[in-house]
N, C-alpha and C positions, 0 to 999 in steps of 0.2 A: 663072531670073530673074537679071538682072545686078545686082550689089550697087551701091548708091549710094556708091561708095568715098569720093569727095570730101566728100559730105555727112556721112558717118560720121566721117571724119578731122577735119572742121571742129568737131565737138563737143568736141574737146580743146583748141581755141583758148581763150585767147591763148598757150598753151604751144606755141611753134613746133616744139620738138623732138618733142613728142608728136604734133603734127599730121603732120609729115613721116615719123615712125616708123610711125604707123598707116597712113598713105597708102601707104607703100612695102610694108608687110606685106600690105595688102589687094590691092595691084596685082600683087605678084610671088609671093606664097605661095599655092599652090593649096589650102591648108587651109581658107581661109575661104569658098571657093565650094563645097567638098566637104562640110564638116561639116553645114551646114543640111540638105542632102539626106539625110544619115544619120538625121536626126530627123523625116523625112517621116512623116506619119500617127501621130506620137507625141503623147501628152497628159500623160505623166508629168512631174513637176517635175525640173529639171536641176540637179545639183550640179557646178560647174565647179572642179576642183581645180587650183590654181596658175593662177588666172584672169588674173594680170597686170593690165592696165588695162581688161579686160572686153570686148575686141573680139568675142568669141564672142557675147555678149548682143546686140550691135548687128546682127551678121550673122543671127542667128536671127530677130530681130524684123523686119528688113528683108526676110527671105524668107517672112514670114507665119507663123512658128512662135511663137505667143503662149504659150509654155510658162512656168510658174513657174520662176524662176531664182534661184540663189544662187551667188555666186562667192567663193572663199576664196584667200588668198595670204599668205605671210609678210611681204611688203613693204608696210608701212603707207603709203608714199608712192604706190605704184601703186594701192592700194585707194582712197586719197583721190581720185586722178585718175579712177578707174573710177566712183566715186560722182558726181563732178561731171559727167562726160560722160553718165552715165546720166540725170541730171536734165535736162540740156540736150536729150537725145533723148526726153524725156517718158516714160522707163521707170521711173517712180517706184515701181513694184511690185517691181522687182528689188532684191535685197539683196547687199551686199558686206561681208565680214568679214575682219579680220586673223586669221590662224590658222596656227599652226605644227603641221603634220600629224604631226610626230614626237612631239609632246607631247599633242595632243588632236585626235581625229578627229570632225568634226561628225556629229550624228545626221541620217540622211537615208534616205528610201525613194523610189525612182523610177529615174531615169536618172543616169548619171555621165559627165562628160567629163574625160579625163586627157590633155591635149595638151602634148607637148614637155616632159614631166616626168621620165619614167623614166630617160632616159640621164644625168641629173644626180644620180642616186642610186646608192650602192653596191648590189651584187646582193642582199644580205640585205634592205636597205631597200626595194628594188624589190618583192620578194616580199611584204613586209609591207603596203606600200601597195596592191598589187594585191588582196590578200586583203580589206583593209578596203573598197576600192572595190567589189569584187565582191559583198560581203555587203549592200551598199546597193541592189543592183539588184532591182527588183520583177519580178513575173511579166510585166508589160507593158512594163517598162523595158529599158534597154540600157546597156552600158558602151562608150563610144566613146574610142578611144586613138589618138593619133598619136605615133609613135616611130620612131627609127632601129632597124634590125635588124642583128645580127651574122650575116653570111652569107658573109663572105670576098670580097665583090665590091669593085671599086674605089670604088663609091659609099659603101660602108660605111667604107672607110678615109678617104675625103674628108670624110665627116660627122664622124668623130672628130677629124681634124686641124682642121677649121674651128671646131668647138665649143671646142677647147682654145685656139685662136688668139683666138677671141672673148673668152674669159675673160682671156687674157694682156693684151689691149689694153684691157680694161675694158668691153667691150660687155655681158658677162654676169657677174653676181656669182658664179655657181656654175660650176665647171669640169666638163667631161665626166668621168663616172665609168665607166660600162659600158653597152654595148648588149645588150639581151636578144636571144635568138634566137627565131625563130618557134616552134620546138619548145617552148622554155621557156614562152613566153606561152600557147600552146595548152594545155599540161599544167597550168599554174597556174590558168587560167580553168576548165578542165574539172573540177578538184577542187572548184570552187564551183558546179558545175552550169551553166556557161556554155559555149556553143558559139561559136567565133570565126570570122569571115570576114576575110580579109586582102586589101587592095587597094593596089597601089603608088600613092604620092602624091608623086612627086618633080616632076611637071610639067616645067617647063623648067629646073629646078635640077639641080645635080650630086649632090644629097644622097639618101641611101638611106632616105627617109621612107616610112612605110606607115600606112595608115588601117586600124584594127582595130575591128570592130563585133562585140560579144559579147552574146548574148541567152540567156535561159533555154532549156534543152533542151526 
């Protein structure tokens, strides 16, 4: 199914920056076409960690995934934008909360989305967050991750450089910290009873992004 990209972006109006930001992300980032497919045949509630302005919610609903949804982020301004756009899209059942995951992790049982978060955390914090997220995954649920991977390729180097540049020019509040390796992710998830499948998700971009879907063994 083709996402109604302009209709979703229009929910952020009259904020022109949010409109163009969301439209460009939906148009160029393969994430938003791929992730709803990962939730096919799922009925478990979704916890979206680091949800930003809530684009995942709109993509799930536009793809027919009427899953209970809660999004959390440390940025109160983004959470307010997410709530407003959710109301415009008539997704009043969705919930958004300001939450600092390093201080308090929300109680949840079901599925978890962890999209473009890990690379902005130090390695120890990556392990802690993965453990917390994995513990939330129910027997029928899954953990869906999008992250860059450290594999020595030119794409990996390009991802690191671009993330650091984005922070330097002010596009991103948090700078790149570390890329996990596929081996580290597999081992960490396996310790919590999850088996992971890896799929390249760079599309037409130069970045070393991967989609990781982990389920109970």
